[in-house]
Steps between C-alpha positions, in 0.01 A plus 500: 500500500194719429670831420268799454669681211222743410244677722476396862176344613267747660452278801662212681399314811856526637798707391848381603767771498844357427633241260780339700478155651275616788257684266496209254432249778225726633333516157543120456338403830224761466414391150508131605255591774255622236576880531511693172847649531701760316869547578660838416878541476678832432788333303466347153566150630412304816766408758733771360581686819571350846413142401750517222793544736385257772739230622266220404495275806244340733543340844309377797803574722338818625570730793131583563223251560241729349653467153500124490135467385552751215819342371357149532208605281740654245723195489197272443420717198858495374523122531172445300537804274401353168203313652382797707532754220391282212767641271835370370662813356675598822689250714609636842822297470463382859824345623501368858878545547450604863591795725823465690575734795849510642611598852860565605494580872366336810227758560386487135493115508286517815262747346483279187409199721233693677339614175498142360326388821229765455458413133446136596237608755328691214479173304808542275660176616735438209760770583834330552742639764863386453850572619771647287668170406166345395423803291839493327457127426185596311627814334881476469531860392399629845790665694645361822354799690141360483407381848144390436240506228124468452351370179165414351509317166143587402574875501625624167514724193239627257453752218272776634426662164391167346265448798354847451433442128363151565252627753369760260491248215312249716201714599223707343618831641547774240826691506550866408863588445638856477213602731596725794257551790435873552230499767200332667142611519344453840139572589364468856819332612475230228719457192307547175765532227870493418631782286789420262703656224283304256161581646279446805383154599190467717547211739368320800845475657870546439823356639825696542774245429761743365809395709715798595262736323203385712532788746500753215191336340319490835555874549281553192211370710601706805657199676831481678636144503773402755745404226855623428698410188852369559753444219629148457762411241640189330826441323454291185818303436578300189803340332571325828546127454621465861141545627331156559170512315352231716558698821219609727419857586788563738485757778755627755281485810699778667519759222205382287715533185379224270500360146326266274618336175361628172563301187706503289806546718391792722332611817294764670696641796314706762532683829208660686702787643356594845641850460299568177262788577136505410419709194201637306352268239701527180400434138864419422713349780872556452747227576834557672785344296720495816269228644678242276834577663356484849359153432773346284820633664609240758631776717159667535321430835182404310671294221331179388850346513393385851253266335724313251865442419442557133414869542856585590623309190248687286618833637864425441435380148359840412300362206161583646239724341218657693233764516287642788121528495274655763138499609308605811355285773171616650557496873249516788596584866432144622644314196152355421299577180187709469214280371149626546247779449597865555307782658329552166233233451578295198863600479724210596877478551749217430851628556782540752673159466838626626694331222297176512246597231606219260460221753221640715310724258308226313387348830400846627298553180316177557421612861380839363272335246341307796447832675343670199261211441409466863644159546731651765365760741818651646856527384799430724674774311232767527600858441373645822701277731742629761850512359808411698826602338715202402862491373563455130519124431622312193 
């Protein structure tokens, strides 16, 4: 990684604002396209904010057709990570353990079958749809209440921070850490420079890829992005030998409570609460310790005990240890990202992934690089599109 430890360069062809996985992927694809790129990150390390608390999963079992191209691009990068980045320091630890979605009622099973049919129409033909007995034969720890399941073996688990560091290691982009953006210089409607806490950088263009802080950064240029931060939390559980480490990402289709194994002997347990209110962007996102009780107590209506018999045993044993971490998703009204040029000529945006930044962001960054270089004329995720409000999806 080419860290700028002394004075910033006076000029860069492209400045990328944000050092999470989306910013790193943007810098990687821009630099690989021949653009002289400088990434600036306010924290003293990359991938130390939202990316650091991501679930770490990827899937082609998607609810929106528009995302499929982005995630497919990302997965192709993950699967060939060493070859594509040309470095061996950071392995993404890709594990295709699958995504398993569980339905318990007739209506939920019908919705599940309908979604699988649409996914197959989109070209994702390897999603399996099975009844409860078939699912239990495959995963004996599933409870009797499971009526149907959908599963794709090629979906799986990754390490987002390793991917971020590998992308920066594998390109010629320079990286300035501890460098906060304080403003933008605009002349005649065109961006001319990025002002930072470490000096001003004249540039031909810049990309805002700052996750939940993107709206705040855009305001420095007089822009209002249609993004709203939303807190999302994860329970980190360890000292839990009951959890099968070869299990897939397992999701209650009806509550969206879900979990994934984390070695050694632990799991991430999550619940995208639909009642969580939008909030301002925060530099420190507080976690709610009560979330662990909501997810682990078998009597809770959103307990992950619905997804496996062993969860009740783990709760009764009482030998578990946990902590709660939180970050913020960057939500848009229509649940689709913002990828394209803004009203300010030369100021680009790559944000608003609605919790899918790890699996869709690298693909979105590749698309953005095509836009910046002119290989692609128009973005399907342009900023000035008409937005139709969508419900919060997992």
